[in-house]
N, CA and C of each residue as an Amber inpcrd file, in Angstrom:
protein
   639
   0.8510000  -1.2030000   0.0000000   0.0000000   0.0000000   0.0000000
   0.8810000   1.2450000   0.0000000   0.6270000   2.1320000  -0.9450000
   1.3460000   3.4000000  -0.9890000   0.7920000   4.3140000   0.1000000
   1.6110000   4.7060000   1.0920000   1.0740000   5.4990000   2.1970000
   0.6570000   6.9040000   1.7970000   1.0510000   7.3310000   0.5950000
   0.6980000   8.6790000   0.1850000  -0.1460000   8.6930000  -1.0870000
  -0.9230000   7.6390000  -1.2920000  -1.9220000   7.6760000  -2.3590000
  -3.0810000   8.5230000  -1.8540000  -3.3830000   9.6010000  -2.5670000
  -4.3300000  10.5930000  -2.0620000  -5.5000000  10.7860000  -3.0230000
  -6.6600000  10.8970000  -2.4470000  -7.8840000  11.1030000  -3.2160000
  -8.4570000  12.4690000  -2.8570000  -8.6840000  13.3030000  -3.8750000
  -9.3240000  14.6050000  -3.6600000 -10.8330000  14.4430000  -3.7190000
 -11.5210000  15.1420000  -2.8360000 -12.9800000  15.1530000  -2.8410000
 -13.4410000  16.5940000  -2.9770000 -14.1680000  16.8750000  -4.0590000
 -14.7540000  18.1880000  -4.2910000 -16.2620000  18.1120000  -4.0330000
 -16.8460000  19.1820000  -3.5130000 -18.2870000  19.1900000  -3.2880000
 -18.7390000  20.4450000  -2.5700000 -20.0320000  20.6070000  -2.4660000
 -20.6490000  21.8310000  -1.9570000 -20.3380000  22.0890000  -0.4880000
 -20.1320000  23.3770000  -0.1730000 -19.9700000  23.8030000   1.2210000
 -21.3210000  23.9870000   1.9070000 -22.4130000  23.8680000   1.1860000
 -23.7300000  24.2390000   1.7120000 -24.5740000  23.0410000   2.1590000
 -24.0340000  21.8550000   2.0200000 -24.7480000  20.6510000   2.4480000
 -24.6970000  20.5300000   3.9700000 -25.7950000  20.1150000   4.5670000
 -25.9050000  19.9830000   6.0220000 -25.6770000  18.5320000   6.4570000
 -25.2700000  18.3240000   7.7260000 -24.9940000  16.9590000   8.2040000
 -26.1700000  16.0020000   8.0760000 -27.3800000  16.5130000   8.0880000
 -28.5460000  15.6310000   7.9790000 -28.9040000  15.2870000   6.5350000
 -28.2470000  15.9160000   5.5660000 -28.5450000  15.6550000   4.1620000
 -27.9640000  14.3180000   3.7180000 -28.6470000  13.6070000   2.8120000
 -28.1320000  12.3070000   2.3620000 -26.7750000  12.4020000   1.6790000
 -26.5120000  13.5180000   0.9970000 -25.2120000  13.6720000   0.3360000
 -24.0750000  13.7070000   1.3550000 -24.3190000  14.3510000   2.4970000
 -23.3150000  14.4100000   3.5680000 -23.0130000  13.0030000   4.0640000
 -24.0480000  12.2440000   4.3010000 -23.8750000  10.8800000   4.8210000
 -23.1410000  10.0080000   3.8080000 -23.4840000  10.1450000   2.5300000
 -22.8110000   9.3540000   1.4950000 -21.3210000   9.6650000   1.4380000
 -20.9700000  10.9480000   1.4300000 -19.5570000  11.3240000   1.3490000
 -18.8140000  10.8840000   2.6040000 -19.4290000  11.0220000   3.7640000
 -18.8430000  10.5160000   5.0140000 -18.5010000   9.0370000   4.8750000
 -19.4190000   8.2580000   4.3410000 -19.1980000   6.8150000   4.2210000
 -18.1730000   6.4690000   3.1500000 -18.1120000   7.2710000   2.0910000
 -17.0840000   7.0470000   1.0670000 -15.6920000   7.2080000   1.6600000
 -15.4650000   8.3050000   2.3670000 -14.1110000   8.5500000   2.8720000
 -13.7780000   7.6590000   4.0600000 -14.7730000   7.2240000   4.7850000
 -14.5300000   6.2070000   5.8110000 -13.9950000   4.9390000   5.1380000
 -14.6190000   4.5640000   4.0220000 -14.1430000   3.4040000   3.2760000
 -12.7540000   3.6040000   2.6980000 -12.4520000   4.8220000   2.2360000
 -11.1140000   5.1030000   1.7130000 -10.0720000   5.0090000   2.8140000
 -10.4210000   5.4640000   4.0180000  -9.5020000   5.3320000   5.1520000
  -9.2710000   3.8670000   5.4920000 -10.3200000   3.0730000   5.4510000
 -10.1720000   1.6410000   5.7080000  -9.2580000   0.9830000   4.6810000
  -9.2180000   1.5470000   3.4750000  -8.3430000   1.0280000   2.4240000
  -6.9300000   1.5830000   2.5000000  -6.7030000   2.5730000   3.3650000
  -5.3640000   3.0990000   3.5700000  -4.9960000   4.3040000   2.7460000
  -5.9840000   5.0730000   2.2860000  -5.7140000   6.2240000   1.4400000
  -5.8650000   7.5300000   2.2160000  -4.9800000   8.4900000   1.9440000
  -5.1520000   9.8560000   2.4230000  -6.2520000  10.5300000   1.6000000
  -6.8080000  11.6140000   2.1360000  -7.7470000  12.4110000   1.3460000
  -7.3500000  13.8810000   1.3920000  -7.7930000  14.6130000   0.3690000
  -7.5600000  16.0530000   0.2660000  -8.8940000  16.7130000  -0.0480000
  -9.2680000  17.7100000   0.7460000 -10.5070000  18.4530000   0.4940000
 -10.2220000  19.9490000   0.5570000 -11.2740000  20.7350000   0.3440000
 -11.1540000  22.1780000   0.5000000 -11.1150000  22.6230000   1.9410000
 -11.2690000  21.6840000   2.8710000 -11.0760000  21.9780000   4.2850000
 -12.1970000  22.7300000   4.9690000 -13.2810000  23.0150000   4.2410000
 -14.3510000  23.8250000   4.7990000 -15.5370000  23.0130000   5.2770000
 -16.7230000  23.6440000   5.3210000 -17.9340000  22.9740000   5.7890000
 -18.5770000  22.1300000   4.6870000 -19.7910000  21.6490000   4.9590000
 -20.5480000  20.9190000   3.9570000 -19.9300000  19.5810000   3.6140000
 -19.8320000  19.2980000   2.3220000 -19.2960000  18.0110000   1.8950000
 -17.8050000  17.8880000   2.1520000 -17.1130000  19.0130000   2.2520000
 -15.7000000  18.9540000   2.6460000 -15.5870000  18.4270000   4.0750000
 -16.4030000  18.9570000   4.9590000 -16.4230000  18.4730000   6.3380000
 -16.8310000  17.0060000   6.3910000 -17.8380000  16.6370000   5.6120000
 -18.2750000  15.2390000   5.5860000 -17.1280000  14.3190000   5.2090000
 -16.3510000  14.7220000   4.2030000 -15.2280000  13.9040000   3.7590000
 -14.1660000  13.7840000   4.8390000 -13.7760000  14.8970000   5.4270000
 -12.7480000  14.8520000   6.4740000 -13.2360000  14.1080000   7.7050000
 -14.5050000  14.2880000   8.0690000 -15.0560000  13.6110000   9.2440000
 -15.1180000  12.1040000   9.0350000 -15.5570000  11.6780000   7.8620000
 -15.6090000  10.2500000   7.5820000 -14.2400000   9.6130000   7.6260000
 -13.2670000  10.3110000   7.0700000 -11.8950000   9.8030000   7.0540000
 -11.3400000   9.7000000   8.4610000 -11.6020000  10.7050000   9.2920000
 -11.0750000  10.7250000  10.6620000 -11.8090000   9.7570000  11.5820000
 -12.9560000   9.2360000  11.1510000 -13.6940000   8.2950000  11.9980000
 -12.9880000   6.9540000  12.1150000 -12.0010000   6.7280000  11.2570000
 -11.1690000   5.5260000  11.3330000  -9.8360000   5.9160000  11.9530000
  -9.5230000   5.3580000  13.1070000  -8.2490000   5.6630000  13.7680000
  -7.1120000   5.0970000  12.9350000  -6.1920000   5.9550000  12.5390000
  -5.0990000   5.5070000  11.6720000  -4.0080000   6.5590000  11.6530000
  -2.9330000   6.2430000  10.9410000  -1.8470000   7.2030000  10.7630000
  -1.9460000   7.8820000   9.3980000  -3.1250000   7.8640000   8.8050000
  -3.3450000   8.5190000   7.5240000  -3.5330000  10.0170000   7.7180000
  -3.5750000  10.7420000   6.5910000  -3.6940000  12.1920000   6.6460000
  -4.9920000  12.6600000   5.9990000  -5.7240000  13.4710000   6.7490000
  -6.9170000  14.1500000   6.2640000  -6.5230000  15.6110000   6.0510000
  -6.3760000  16.0070000   4.7950000  -5.7500000  17.2780000   4.4340000
  -6.8100000  18.2750000   3.9720000  -6.6930000  19.5150000   4.4070000
  -7.6060000  20.5700000   3.9890000  -6.8710000  21.7240000   3.3440000
  -7.3220000  22.1290000   2.1750000  -6.7650000  23.2810000   1.4630000
  -7.8400000  24.3650000   1.4650000  -7.7870000  25.2130000   2.4520000
  -8.8700000  26.1620000   2.7000000  -8.6620000  27.4590000   1.9190000
  -9.7560000  28.0300000   1.4380000  -9.6910000  29.3110000   0.7450000
 -10.2210000  30.3990000   1.6700000  -9.5290000  31.5210000   1.7340000
  -9.9650000  32.6400000   2.5690000 -11.0610000  33.4130000   1.8440000
 -12.2440000  33.4410000   2.4420000 -13.3900000  34.1400000   1.8700000
 -14.0050000  35.0510000   2.9240000 -14.6800000  36.1290000   2.4930000
 -15.3170000  37.0220000   3.4720000 -16.5340000  36.3990000   4.1440000
 -17.0220000  35.2850000   3.6240000 -18.1830000  34.6210000   4.2120000
 -18.1150000  33.1340000   3.8760000 -18.8800000  32.3430000   4.5120000
 -19.1630000  30.9420000   4.2140000 -18.0390000  29.9870000   4.5770000
 -16.8000000  30.2670000   4.2110000 -15.7580000  29.2630000   4.3410000
 -15.0120000  29.3790000   5.6590000 -14.9430000  28.2950000   6.3810000
 -14.1000000  28.1930000   7.5630000 -13.5850000  26.7680000   7.6330000
 -12.4360000  26.5910000   8.2470000 -11.8490000  25.2530000   8.3190000
 -12.6820000  24.3710000   9.2340000 -12.8730000  23.1300000   8.8350000
 -13.5790000  22.1980000   9.7090000 -12.6060000  21.5920000  10.7240000
 -13.1320000  20.8880000  11.6870000 -12.3260000  20.4080000  12.8190000
 -11.7480000  19.0170000  12.6140000 -11.8340000  18.4910000  11.3980000
 -11.4070000  17.1110000  11.1660000 -10.1420000  17.0310000  10.3180000
  -9.3050000  18.0400000  10.4080000  -8.1160000  18.1190000   9.5630000
  -6.8580000  17.7600000  10.3440000  -6.0200000  16.9340000   9.7350000
  -4.6790000  16.7080000  10.2720000  -3.7350000  17.8100000   9.8160000
  -3.9650000  18.2700000   8.6040000  -3.1190000  19.2980000   8.0030000
  -4.0370000  20.3150000   7.3420000  -3.7990000  21.5860000   7.6150000
  -4.6250000  22.6450000   7.0430000  -3.7290000  23.7150000   6.4470000
  -4.0080000  24.0780000   5.2040000  -3.2700000  25.1490000   4.5440000
  -4.2660000  26.1590000   4.0010000  -4.0710000  27.4340000   4.3070000
  -4.9530000  28.4920000   3.8300000  -4.4000000  29.1200000   2.5600000
  -5.2980000  29.4810000   1.6610000  -4.9180000  30.1050000   0.3990000
  -5.7040000  31.3940000   0.2010000  -5.0380000  32.3990000  -0.3580000
  -5.6990000  33.6550000  -0.6990000  -6.3340000  33.6010000  -2.0840000
  -5.7730000  32.7700000  -2.9720000  -6.2240000  32.7250000  -4.3580000
  -6.7230000  31.3310000  -4.7170000  -7.8300000  31.2910000  -5.4580000
  -8.3460000  30.0140000  -5.9210000  -7.3460000  29.3090000  -6.8290000
  -6.6180000  30.0690000  -7.6500000  -5.6850000  29.4510000  -8.5880000
  -4.5850000  28.6900000  -7.8580000  -4.0360000  29.2820000  -6.8000000
  -3.0020000  28.5940000  -6.0250000  -3.5640000  27.3500000  -5.3460000
  -4.7710000  27.4770000  -4.8410000  -5.4110000  26.3400000  -4.1750000
  -5.6570000  25.1950000  -5.1570000  -6.1280000  25.5100000  -6.3480000
  -6.3640000  24.4830000  -7.3520000  -5.0770000  23.7810000  -7.7420000
  -4.0070000  24.5480000  -7.8770000  -2.7220000  23.9380000  -8.2120000
  -2.2390000  23.0140000  -7.1020000  -2.5190000  23.3760000  -5.8550000
  -2.1600000  22.5040000  -4.7380000  -2.9300000  21.1930000  -4.8100000
  -4.2130000  21.2640000  -5.1150000  -4.9890000  20.0380000  -5.3130000
  -4.3400000  19.1520000  -6.3700000  -3.9310000  19.7620000  -7.4650000
  -3.3660000  18.9850000  -8.5580000  -2.0610000  18.3100000  -8.1590000
  -1.2660000  18.9870000  -7.3520000   0.0300000  18.4250000  -6.9770000
  -0.0940000  17.3050000  -5.9610000  -1.2090000  17.2440000  -5.2460000
  -1.3560000  16.2720000  -4.1660000  -2.2110000  15.0670000  -4.5250000
  -3.0040000  15.1330000  -5.5700000  -4.0800000  14.1570000  -5.7590000
  -3.7700000  13.1410000  -6.8510000  -4.1100000  11.8850000  -6.5530000
  -3.9480000  10.7870000  -7.5080000  -5.2720000  10.3690000  -8.1330000
  -6.3670000  10.7250000  -7.5230000  -7.7070000  10.4550000  -8.0450000
  -8.6270000  11.5440000  -7.5130000  -9.7430000  11.7540000  -8.2020000
 -10.6490000  12.8500000  -7.8490000 -12.0810000  12.3290000  -7.7850000
 -12.7710000  12.6730000  -6.7110000 -14.2030000  12.4090000  -6.5800000
 -14.9230000  13.7540000  -6.5740000 -15.8670000  13.9190000  -7.4830000
 -16.6410000  15.1540000  -7.5600000 -18.0490000  14.8590000  -7.0600000
 -18.3310000  15.2960000  -5.8560000 -19.6530000  15.1170000  -5.2540000
 -20.5570000  16.2750000  -5.6920000 -21.8410000  16.2320000  -5.3610000
 -22.7320000  17.3250000  -5.7510000 -22.2380000  18.6870000  -5.2660000
 -22.3770000  19.6840000  -6.1190000 -21.9130000  21.0210000  -5.7640000
 -22.2990000  22.0390000  -6.8090000 -21.8630000  23.2670000  -6.5910000
 -22.2260000  24.3720000  -7.4580000 -21.0620000  24.8780000  -8.2870000
 -20.9390000  26.1980000  -8.3810000 -19.9500000  26.8080000  -9.2690000
 -18.5280000  26.4330000  -8.8620000 -18.2270000  26.4830000  -7.5630000
 -16.8820000  26.1370000  -7.1240000 -16.5220000  24.7050000  -7.4470000
 -17.4750000  23.7970000  -7.2680000 -17.2400000  22.3910000  -7.5800000
 -17.0380000  22.1950000  -9.0730000 -17.8280000  22.8940000  -9.8820000
 -17.6510000  22.8190000 -11.3320000 -16.2930000  23.3530000 -11.7500000
 -15.8470000  24.4330000 -11.1170000 -14.5210000  24.9720000 -11.4030000
 -13.4510000  23.9170000 -11.1440000 -13.5470000  23.2470000 -10.0120000
 -12.5570000  22.2230000  -9.6560000 -12.5930000  21.0560000 -10.6370000
 -13.7930000  20.6480000 -11.0210000 -13.9310000  19.5690000 -12.0000000
 -13.2810000  19.9330000 -13.3190000 -13.6550000  21.0780000 -13.8710000
 -13.1750000  21.4260000 -15.2030000 -11.7070000  21.8240000 -15.1980000
 -11.2000000  22.3570000 -14.1080000  -9.7660000  22.6570000 -14.0230000
  -8.9680000  21.3610000 -14.0910000  -9.3710000  20.3710000 -13.3120000
  -8.6930000  19.0750000 -13.3490000  -8.7380000  18.4830000 -14.7460000
  -9.8900000  18.5200000 -15.3400000 -10.1020000  17.9260000 -16.6560000
  -9.2810000  18.6410000 -17.7240000  -9.2400000  19.9640000 -17.6690000
  -8.4690000  20.7320000 -18.6430000  -6.9840000  20.4120000 -18.5550000
  -6.4550000  20.3130000 -17.3330000  -5.0270000  20.0300000 -17.1870000
  -4.6720000  18.6500000 -17.7140000  -5.5810000  17.6980000 -17.5720000
  -5.3510000  16.3860000 -18.1790000  -5.3460000  16.4840000 -19.6960000
  -6.2840000  17.2420000 -20.2330000  -6.4040000  17.3390000 -21.6860000
  -5.1270000  17.8810000 -22.3160000  -4.5090000  18.8570000 -21.6720000
  -3.2900000  19.4590000 -22.2250000  -2.0250000  18.8150000 -21.6550000
  -2.1940000  17.7060000 -20.9330000  -1.0870000  16.9030000 -20.4120000
  -0.1860000  17.6810000 -19.4560000  -0.7910000  18.5450000 -18.6620000
  -0.0450000  19.1890000 -17.5880000  -0.0240000  18.3410000 -16.3310000
  -0.9390000  17.3920000 -16.2380000  -0.9110000  16.3890000 -15.1750000
  -1.1680000  15.0310000 -15.8120000  -0.8850000  13.9820000 -15.0660000
  -1.1800000  12.6350000 -15.5410000  -2.6710000  12.4590000 -15.7500000
  -3.0100000  11.4730000 -16.5580000  -4.4040000  11.0780000 -16.6440000
  -4.8530000  10.6030000 -15.2680000  -5.8830000  11.2320000 -14.7720000
  -6.3580000  11.0170000 -13.4060000  -7.8250000  10.6310000 -13.4540000
  -8.2290000   9.5480000 -12.8030000  -9.6500000   9.2040000 -12.8190000
 -10.4880000  10.2530000 -12.1010000 -11.5240000  10.7180000 -12.7620000
 -12.4640000  11.6750000 -12.1840000 -13.8000000  10.9710000 -12.0180000
 -14.2200000  10.8040000 -10.7840000 -15.4860000  10.1480000 -10.4850000
 -16.5390000  11.2140000 -10.2190000 -17.5750000  11.2320000 -11.0220000
 -18.7220000  12.0990000 -10.7840000 -19.7130000  11.2970000  -9.9500000
 -19.8650000  11.6820000  -8.6940000 -20.6800000  10.8970000  -7.7800000
 -22.0950000  11.4500000  -7.6850000 -23.0590000  10.6300000  -8.0750000
 -24.4490000  11.0120000  -7.9030000 -25.1880000  11.2810000  -9.2010000
 -26.5160000  11.2610000  -9.0940000 -27.3790000  11.4130000 -10.2580000
 -27.3560000  12.8210000 -10.8430000 -26.9470000  13.8230000 -10.0490000
 -27.0040000  15.1930000 -10.5550000 -26.1050000  15.4070000 -11.7660000
 -25.1320000  14.5160000 -11.9770000 -24.1940000  14.6830000 -13.0790000
 -24.7040000  14.0760000 -14.3830000 -25.8220000  13.3550000 -14.3490000
 -26.3280000  12.6900000 -15.5510000 -26.6080000  13.6890000 -16.6670000
 -27.2440000  14.7990000 -16.3260000 -27.5580000  15.8060000 -17.3270000
 -26.3180000  16.4530000 -17.9160000 -25.3040000  16.6830000 -17.0810000
 -24.0590000  17.2730000 -17.5710000 -23.3790000  16.3460000 -18.5690000
 -23.3140000  15.0650000 -18.2510000 -22.6770000  14.1070000 -19.1530000
 -23.4400000  14.0350000 -20.4730000 -24.7650000  14.0290000 -20.3910000
 -25.5740000  13.9950000 -21.6130000 -25.3190000  15.2280000 -22.4700000
 -25.2450000  16.3930000 -21.8350000 -24.9690000  17.6350000 -22.5720000
 -23.5910000  17.6010000 -23.2190000 -22.6020000  17.1230000 -22.4920000
 -21.2530000  17.0340000 -23.0450000 -21.2220000  16.1390000 -24.2830000
 -21.9800000  15.0570000 -24.2360000 -21.9880000  14.1240000 -25.3600000
 -22.7910000  14.6500000 -26.5400000 -23.9540000  15.2370000 -26.2690000
 -24.8410000  15.6350000 -27.3630000 -24.5100000  17.0040000 -27.9430000
 -23.8390000  17.8350000 -27.1610000 -23.5120000  19.1730000 -27.6410000
 -22.0170000  19.3490000 -27.9000000 -21.2090000  19.1620000 -26.8740000
 -19.7750000  19.4560000 -26.9980000 -19.0760000  18.4210000 -27.8730000
 -19.2930000  17.1430000 -27.5780000 -18.6690000  16.0920000 -28.3810000
 -19.2430000  16.0630000 -29.7880000 -20.5430000  16.2290000 -29.9100000
 -21.1780000  16.1910000 -31.2280000 -20.6600000  17.2960000 -32.1370000
 -20.3000000  18.4250000 -31.5620000 -19.7590000  19.5400000 -32.3440000
 -18.2390000  19.4690000 -32.4630000 -17.6680000  18.3890000 -31.9650000
 -16.2280000  18.1180000 -32.0540000 -15.3880000  19.1940000 -31.3780000
 -15.9200000  19.7400000 -30.2610000 -15.1390000  20.6650000 -29.4590000
 -14.1730000  19.9290000 -28.5380000 -14.3880000  18.6590000 -28.3400000
 -13.3770000  17.7520000 -27.8170000 -13.6210000  16.3860000 -28.4330000
 -12.7690000  15.4150000 -28.1310000 -12.8870000  14.0830000 -28.7160000
 -13.3820000  13.0940000 -27.6680000 -13.7460000  11.9210000 -28.1150000
 -14.2040000  10.8840000 -27.1910000 -13.1140000  10.5040000 -26.2000000
 -11.8600000  10.6890000 -26.5850000 -10.7640000  10.3880000 -25.6570000
 -10.8250000  11.2860000 -24.4250000 -11.3290000  12.4890000 -24.5820000
 -11.4100000  13.4070000 -23.4480000 -12.4040000  12.9420000 -22.3910000
 -13.2820000  12.0100000 -22.7520000 -14.2210000  11.4380000 -21.7880000
 -13.6940000  10.1540000 -21.1600000 -12.5020000   9.7600000 -21.5660000
 -11.9640000   8.4490000 -21.1780000 -11.8070000   8.3050000 -19.6720000
 -11.4940000   9.3830000 -18.9800000 -11.2310000   9.3030000 -17.5400000
 -12.3730000   9.8420000 -16.6830000 -13.5470000  10.0120000 -17.2810000
 -14.7200000  10.4840000 -16.5510000 -15.6320000   9.2940000 -16.2620000
 -15.9740000   9.1040000 -14.9950000 -16.7950000   7.9650000 -14.5890000
 -17.9200000   8.4620000 -13.6840000 -19.1480000   8.1420000 -14.0430000
 -20.2690000   8.4700000 -13.1650000 -20.6420000   7.2400000 -12.3460000
 -20.5890000   7.3740000 -11.0280000 -20.9350000   6.2900000 -10.1100000
 -21.9680000   6.8100000  -9.1210000 -22.8950000   5.9500000  -8.7380000
 -24.0390000   6.4250000  -7.9630000 -24.1690000   5.8250000  -6.5730000
 -23.2780000   4.9220000  -6.1970000 -23.3750000   4.3450000  -4.8580000
 -22.0400000   4.4520000  -4.1360000 -22.1210000   4.4900000  -2.8210000
 -20.9180000   4.5640000  -1.9830000 -20.0000000   3.3880000  -2.2710000
 -20.5580000   2.2000000  -2.3320000 -19.7480000   1.0000000  -2.5390000
 -19.0420000   1.0310000  -3.8850000 -19.7380000   1.5010000  -4.9180000
 -19.1280000   1.5930000  -6.2420000 -17.8930000   2.4900000  -6.2080000
 -17.9990000   3.6170000  -5.5390000 -16.8810000   4.5610000  -5.4930000
 -15.6840000   3.9550000  -4.7700000 -15.9150000   3.3600000  -3.6190000
 -14.8190000   2.7660000  -2.8480000 -14.1580000   1.6470000  -3.6380000
 -14.9640000   0.7750000  -4.2240000 -14.4100000  -0.3420000  -4.9980000
 -13.6340000   0.1630000  -6.2030000 -14.1460000   1.2120000  -6.8510000
 -13.4730000   1.7520000  -8.0300000 -12.1100000   2.3200000  -7.6600000
 -12.0320000   3.1030000  -6.6010000 -10.7500000   3.6750000  -6.1860000
  -9.7610000   2.5720000  -5.8280000 -10.2120000   1.5490000  -5.1490000
  -9.3280000   0.4290000  -4.8230000  -8.8160000  -0.2600000  -6.0810000
  -9.6750000  -0.4340000  -7.0640000  -9.2590000  -1.0750000  -8.3080000
  -8.2610000  -0.2020000  -9.0710000  -8.5300000   1.0950000  -9.1330000
  -7.6080000   2.0130000  -9.8110000  -6.2440000   1.9840000  -9.1330000
  -6.2390000   2.0230000  -7.8100000  -4.9800000   1.9890000  -7.0720000
  -4.2260000   0.6950000  -7.3440000  -4.9240000  -0.4270000  -7.3180000
  -4.2870000  -1.7190000  -7.5530000  -3.7230000  -1.8100000  -8.9640000
  -4.4970000  -1.3820000  -9.9510000  -4.0450000  -1.4440000 -11.3420000
  -2.8700000  -0.5130000 -11.5860000  -2.8600000   0.5950000 -10.9010000
  -1.7990000   1.5980000 -11.0790000  -0.4310000   1.0010000 -10.8120000
  -0.3310000   0.1470000  -9.8170000   0.9640000  -0.3920000  -9.4440000
   1.2750000  -1.7170000 -10.1220000   0.3880000  -2.1600000 -11.0040000
   0.6760000  -3.3050000 -11.8530000   1.2640000  -2.8620000 -13.1800000
   1.0980000  -1.5900000 -13.4910000   1.5730000  -1.0740000 -14.7670000
   3.0910000  -0.9760000 -14.7760000   3.6690000  -1.2650000 -15.9400000
   5.1260000  -1.2130000 -16.0610000   5.6350000   0.2170000 -16.0320000
   4.9240000   1.1040000 -16.6770000   5.3290000   2.5090000 -16.7110000
   4.2050000   3.3270000 -16.0870000   4.4060000   3.7190000 -14.8570000
   3.3640000   4.4160000 -14.1200000   3.6850000   5.9000000 -14.0610000
   2.7380000   6.6920000 -14.4710000   2.8550000   8.1380000 -14.3260000
   2.3280000   8.4920000 -12.9460000   3.1920000   8.8260000 -12.0160000
   2.7740000   9.0810000 -10.6370000   2.4080000  10.5560000 -10.4940000
   1.4060000  10.9530000 -11.2620000   0.8690000  12.3120000 -11.2100000
   1.9480000  13.3910000 -11.2820000   2.8100000  13.2890000 -12.3180000
   3.7340000  14.3790000 -12.5620000   2.9010000  15.6280000 -12.7780000
   3.4520000  16.7810000 -12.5470000   2.6360000  17.9850000 -12.6320000
   3.4990000  19.2000000 -12.8750000   2.9750000  20.1550000 -13.6240000
   3.6220000  21.4530000 -13.7530000   3.2080000  22.3720000 -12.6130000
   2.5160000  21.8070000 -11.6420000   1.9380000  22.6080000 -10.5780000
   2.4550000  22.2010000  -9.2140000   3.6720000  21.6220000  -9.1810000
   4.2600000  21.2550000  -7.9070000   4.5840000  22.5210000  -7.1280000
   4.1740000  22.5570000  -5.8760000   4.3870000  23.7320000  -5.0460000
   5.1260000  23.3450000  -3.7860000   5.7660000  24.3060000  -3.1640000
   6.3730000  24.0920000  -1.8520000   5.3670000  24.4890000  -0.7920000
   5.0270000  23.5410000   0.0680000   4.0590000  23.7970000   1.1170000
   4.7490000  23.8060000   2.4670000   4.1260000  24.4930000   3.4010000
   4.5930000  24.4790000   4.7840000   3.7440000  23.5520000   5.6290000
   2.9240000  22.7100000   4.9870000   1.9480000  21.9160000   5.7230000
   2.6030000  20.8690000   6.6130000   3.5500000  20.1120000   6.0500000
   4.1890000  19.0630000   6.8450000   5.3790000  18.5330000   6.0730000
   6.4120000  18.0560000   6.7730000   7.5940000  17.5380000   6.0830000
   7.2690000  16.4060000   5.1210000   6.3110000  15.5410000   5.4600000
   6.0380000  14.4050000   4.5850000   5.5090000  14.8650000   3.2410000
   4.7930000  15.9830000   3.2020000   4.2930000  16.4800000   1.9370000
   5.4360000  16.9590000   1.0610000   6.3680000  17.6630000   1.6630000
   7.5030000  18.1560000   0.8880000   8.3190000  17.0000000   0.3190000
   8.4420000  15.9340000   1.0790000   9.2700000  14.8250000   0.6320000
   8.5500000  13.9190000  -0.3420000   7.2070000  13.9070000  -0.2960000
   6.4840000  12.9240000  -1.0880000   5.8620000  13.4840000  -2.3510000
   5.7960000  14.8080000  -2.4920000   5.2580000  15.3430000  -3.7310000
   6.4040000  15.7910000  -4.6270000
């Protein structure tokens, strides 16, 4: 098991603990912790908190990492972080996500979540980062995928290859099993791209991050 295999979780800051999406994300990251994976989130409330809380519910030496953005409202760091880094700019924060993450889960969310999704996807398209599996979790993404296929792909604004790393999964178990399979297959490959990136940054978060990214 690679101790620094990390999964990024993107999602809305506005989801409440009693919402089903919160519970699903909590259970996903609990399962990822049981599998031995670190996680990276935006470090704030809502689904970010759900992800960090689920991960921390398993006692382990893994890392629950938060990359928090400074905003005049809404965003504050949640209490389930082992490592927290604050950012003034969204661009710097996004680049930090890219340098730390080996797989991405996109949970339900709004404009910020869409920004994170499309930023990751764009960097893969232009080969600034390795091909990274992007899991769209939940039914809300069905319409987006249909639009991409019927409008964007049909007009040849991208190719079918650009959809190669996009996966829509609708259950907690599917997501956990998929990440485990991706991780296992990754280390069976003869030539593994370990998420090289043009976005490697120096962080003050912890020595292990500096040594492992």
